[in-house]
N, C-alpha and C positions, 0 to 999 in steps of 0.2 A: 697432249699436256702432261708434263711430268707429275707423277703422284707423290704425295707426301709419303715419307718412308714408312709411316705407321698405318698407311691405308691398307685395306684388305688385299691380300695377295700371297704368293708363295713365300713361306717362311715368316709370315707376319702374325703369328699367333695361332689360336685355335681355328679349326675348320669353320668358315663363315656360313655354313648352312646348319641351322638349329631346328631340329624337328621334334615333334611330339604329337600326342593324340589331337585330332582336329576338333577341339572343343574350346570354349571361350577362355578358360583359365590356363590352357597349355596348348596354344595353337602352333601350327608349323610356321617357322620364321626363317627368312632368308636375309642374311646380313650382306648389304651391298656397299657399305662405306662406314667408316667410323674414324674418330680422332678429335683433334683440337680444331674448333671452328672460329674461335675468337680469342685474342690475346691482347688486351688493351693495357696501355702503360701511361702513367702520368710522370711528368718531370717538373721539379720545382727548382727555381734559381732565377738568375737575372739574364733575360734574353738580351742579345746584343742590341744596343740602341739603333744602330744603322739598319738592322733587320726590321725593327718595328716601324721606322720611318718609311721604308720602302713598302711595307705591307699596307700602311695607311694610304699611301698614294695609289697603289694598285687597287685597293678596295674601292676608293672613290671612282677610279676609272671603270671598274666592273659595274658599279651602280649606274653610271651614266650610259654605258653601252648595253646594259641589261644582259651581260654575259661575263663569264669568268675571264680574268685578265692573266696572261701568261707571265710567270716569274721565272725566267730561264736561269737566273743565278742562284736560285734556291733548289738544291737537288736533294730529294729523298729517295732512297733505294735506287739510285742511279738514274732517276728521271726528274726533269723539271716539273714544278707544280703549277696549278692554276689557283688564283686567288678569287674566292667567291664573293658575291655582292653582300651576303649576310654572314654573320659570325658563326652561325650554326647553332649548337646546342649549349645548354647550361650557362648561358651568359657570356660565352667566349666572344672576343672582339673580332677575331680573324679565323677563317676557315680556308684551308688550302688542301688540295687533293691532286692525285694522279692515278694511274691505273693500279697502283700497288697499295696506296695508303690514303686515309683521311687524317688530317691533323688540325687541331684547334689550339690557337695561341692567344695569350693574354687574357686570363680569366678575370671576370668582373666581380665574382662573389668573394666573400670573406674566406680567407685561407684556401682559395682555389689555386691549384697548381698552374704554373705558367704555360705548360704544354700538355696536351692530351692526344695520344697517338693511337689510331685504330687501323691496323693493317687489314687489307681486304682478305676474305677467306680463301680466294683462289691463290693469291700469292703466298699466304701462310701454308697452304697445302703443298705448294710447289717447292718451297725452300725448307720447310720444317720448322718447328718452334725454336730449337736451339740456335740454328743459323739465323733465324729472323731476329732473335734477341740481340745477337752479336752485331748484325748489320745495322739494326735500328740504333743501337748505342753509338756506333761510329757516326751515323748521320746526325743524330741529335746533338752530340757534344759540340759540333761546329756552330750551333745556333746560340750557345750560351757563353756568357762571361764566366769562365771557370767550369768546374764539373757539376752538373745538376744532380739533384737528389731524385733517384729513380724509385718508383713504387709499382708493384703489380696492382692493376686496377680492376680488371675483369677477365674471367676465364670461362669460355664456353666449351663443353665437351658433348659430343653427340654420337649417335648411331643411326644409320638409315636402314629401314627394314622393308623389304619388298614382300608383297603378298599378304600383309597383315591387315585385318579388318578392324573397325572400331569396336566390334563385339569383344575383342580380346581384353578391353579395358572395362567393360560392363559399367558404363556410365548411366547413372539414374538420377532423376530429379527427386530430391528430398525436401518437399515443401517449396521454399523460395530459394533453395540452393541445390547444387549438384554434388554427387559423391561418386568416386571410383570404388565400386562395391567391394571388389576383391583386393584392395590395396590398403596398406597402412602408410601414413604420411605425416611428416612433421610440419608440412606446410598447410596453410589454410587458404580459403577463398578459391575454390575450384570454379573456373569460368569456361563456358562453352563458346566457341567461336564458329561463325557460319558465314557463308556468302551465297546470295541468291537462293536462300532456303536450303542450302546444302552444308552439312557440317564440314568444317575444314580443320578443326583441332580443338584442344583444350589446354588450359594452363593451370598450374598450381602454385600458389604463393604470390608474392608481389615483387616488382622490380624496385627494390629499395636498398641495394647494396648487400642483400643477403642471397639466399638460394631461390631460384625461380625455374620451374619446369615448364617446358613447352613441348607438347606432342602435336604435330601438325602434318598436314598432307603436303609433302614437298613437291610432288608432281603437280598438284593444283597450283602451287606458288609459281613453278616454272611455266605452267600453261598460261597463267594470268599475265606473265611477262613475255609471252609469245616465244619462249625458247623451245617449247615442244612443237609448235606449229612449224618453226624453222627446221627442227630436226626431221619432221615428217617430209620436208622437201629436200632433205639431204644436206642441210646447212647446220653446222655446229656453232652455236652462239653461247653455249655455257659448258663449263668443264664437267659438271656432275654426271649427266647422262652417259658420257663415255666411260667414266669410272664405274657407274652402276652396271653398265652392260658387260664390262669385263668380269664382273663378279656375279653374274646370273640374272640380272634384270632382263625381263622379256621385252621391254619396250612397248611398241604398239601391239595391242592384242585384238584389235577389231575396230568397228565403227559404230557410232551411235545412230539413232533414228534420223538424225539430221545429216548423216554422212560424214561427221567429224571423227577424227581418230580417237580411239580409246587406248589408254596407257595403263600398264600394270602399276598399281598404286604403290608409292613409296612413302611410308610414314617416318618422320624424323622424331626421335626422342632426344631432346636437347636440354641440358642443365646449364643455366647461367649462374655463375658464382661471382658475386661482387666482392669488393675489397673487405667489407665488414666480416664476411665469412672466411675469405681466404686467409686473413691474418689470425684466424683461430686454429689453423693447421700447423703442425710441427712434426719433426721426426720423433718417433717413439723412443723412449728409453735413452735419450741422449740429452746433453745440455744445449743442443742447438736452439736458436731463437725461433719464434713463431715466423710464419711466412711474411715477408715484406717485399722481396724481390723475386724475379723469375728464376734466379739461380737457386733459391730456396724452394720455389714451388714446383719446377719441372721434375725434379727427382721424386716427387710425391704424387704425380698425376694418376698412377694406377690406384693408389690408396684413396685419392679424392674421388675418382670415378666409382670405385667400389662403395665408398661411403654414400654417394648419391643414390645408387641402386639398391644397396642392402641396408641402409639406415634411414635416408631421408624420404625416399618414395619407393615402396616395395610392393610389387605384384605378388600375390600369394595364392596358394592352392587351398581352397576351403577345407577345413579340418573339423574335428569334433570339439576342439577347445572353444569356449565361449568368447575368449579374447582373440581378436584377429592377429595380434602381435605374436601369438603362439602358433599360428598356422605356418606350415612350411613355405618357404619361398618357391614360387612357381619355377619349374625347371627351365623354361625358356628365358625367364628373366635372370636367373642365376648365371646362365651361360653368357648372357650379355655382359654381366659384371666381370667376366674373365677376359674381355677384350683388352688388349694392351693399348694404352693411350699414347705411348711413346716408346721407341726402340731404345735398347740399352738398359743398364742396371737401374733398378728403381728401389727406393728406400721404403721402409714401413712407416707410415704416417698416421696421425690421429687428429681428430678435431676435438679441441678442448674448449667448451663453451663456458668457461669459468666466469668471465667478467660479467656478462649480462645475466646469466642464470643465478649467480651468487647474489648480485645486487637485488634481483627480483625476490629471491628467497628472504634476504635480509629485510627488504621492505615489507613483505608479508608478515614476517616475524614481528617487526616493530609495530605494525598495525594491530596485530593480535594482542601484543603486550599493552598497547595503549587502550584498546577496548577493555581488556581485563582490569586494568587500573581504574578505568572509568566505572566499570560495574562494581568493583569492590568498594570504592569510596564515593560513588555518586557524583563523579566529576564530568564536566563538559569535555569536549574533544581537546580544546586548547589547554585546559587545566591538566588533563591526563598526559598530554605531551610534555608539559613542563615538569610534571611529577616524575615521568619516566627519565627525563634528562637528569634531574636531581638524583635519582636513584643510581643511575649509571656513574655519575661523578663521584658519589659516595663510595661506590664499589671500587673505584680506582685510587682511593686515598691510600698512599703509601705503597702502591703496587706499580711495577714498571710497565707502563703502557707500551712503550716502544718495543720492549722485549717480546711482549705478547703479540703485538702487531707484526713484527718480523717473523715470528713463528708461524702465524697464520698465512702470511705471504708465501713463505717457503712451502707450506703444505699445499696451497692452491696451485702454485707453479708446477708442482711435481705430481699432482693428482691426475693420473692418466686412466683412460678407459681400458683397463688391463684385459678384460675379456675380448674386446674388439681387437686389441693388438695381438693377442694370442691367436685369434682366428686368422688375422692377416699373415702372421708368421707361418702358420700351417698352410695357408693357401700358397704362399711364396715357395715353400718347400715342395708342395705338390706340383706347382707350375714348373719348377726346375726338373722334376722327374717326368714332366709331360702329361700329368694327370690332373690338371687344375679342375676343381669342382668334381 
């Protein structure tokens, strides 16, 4: 199976074996794969009426036969698709698929895009993100009346680590919740996942269009789907073990008490970034717009990956400082951040959370002012809100509101995390000299 160009291998970035003292906060780590694992896109516009008519007939046929109906005249990525009996997810009316892609058509919700495309991970790794975006656009445009509006919907970036134990993350129960003790994170809601009494992973954050971290046992997932039992018998039914083995995975390491094969564990660290967070990234120090399409997102993949590992969820080396954010980044984790997500030139990017954070701060400020007015004049909440509005209106008598509003807008659009950008620029220069981190 061809590898994605940015998969580990000769000339694909730093040496994929990261070692350190054998202790929980800096364990030996063996990188066996990394890259882009999901690249979902939505398209909005008018689907061809004849396409919808045929889909409706084939869906009825699939429901009667209890099996997907073949749609040979609809070709996606060079293959005909099957029409499924149900619409799939998020209220879509039609679900079609083949070995390379899942697609959902005719959204039922308000403002829902007409088409949602999810390429399969194996195909994405085979052709690479850039080529996939090009091929996908060619396929999709044939389905619409006119040119559809295309948007980047979800991006998954991952690294697979062999030989790493759960002790490296130092998960502990803190009352009714869990915490990764030696980590700082901008996410909340740490959840532990298990199967048959055995831990299989943990997650940080929520799948709600923002950032979501999954750390899970990829070997266990493949074993549950019988891919490893097939491998033990010499049959290859999944592309990943072959890639892992080429980069140091030991594969089967023995047998358990029941005589079943034991495999060297591979833990996957995977960040899912939804549209709400993707559109907060932009090229630093330029007038470029925020990310909306894959043409804007792909040149920023290295910056997005480094943001995930060095800002959003950071494994740290315990230090003397009382605040964990001042502890140094764990060496093994910092080296993971150096992994290239895509071959070729990359731009320096930054996430600017201006919209939500500023609204939240303004709401907090308004609530504080309301409470202060209520305390000064003994007003109820409603009376204090009306008094605050009256004071603001009086403040703007004879003053150009539009001018002040435009000035604030310009300030927020250009307010960049300069310290982070400077660090990224320094990293890029070191990378060019071959001494990243």
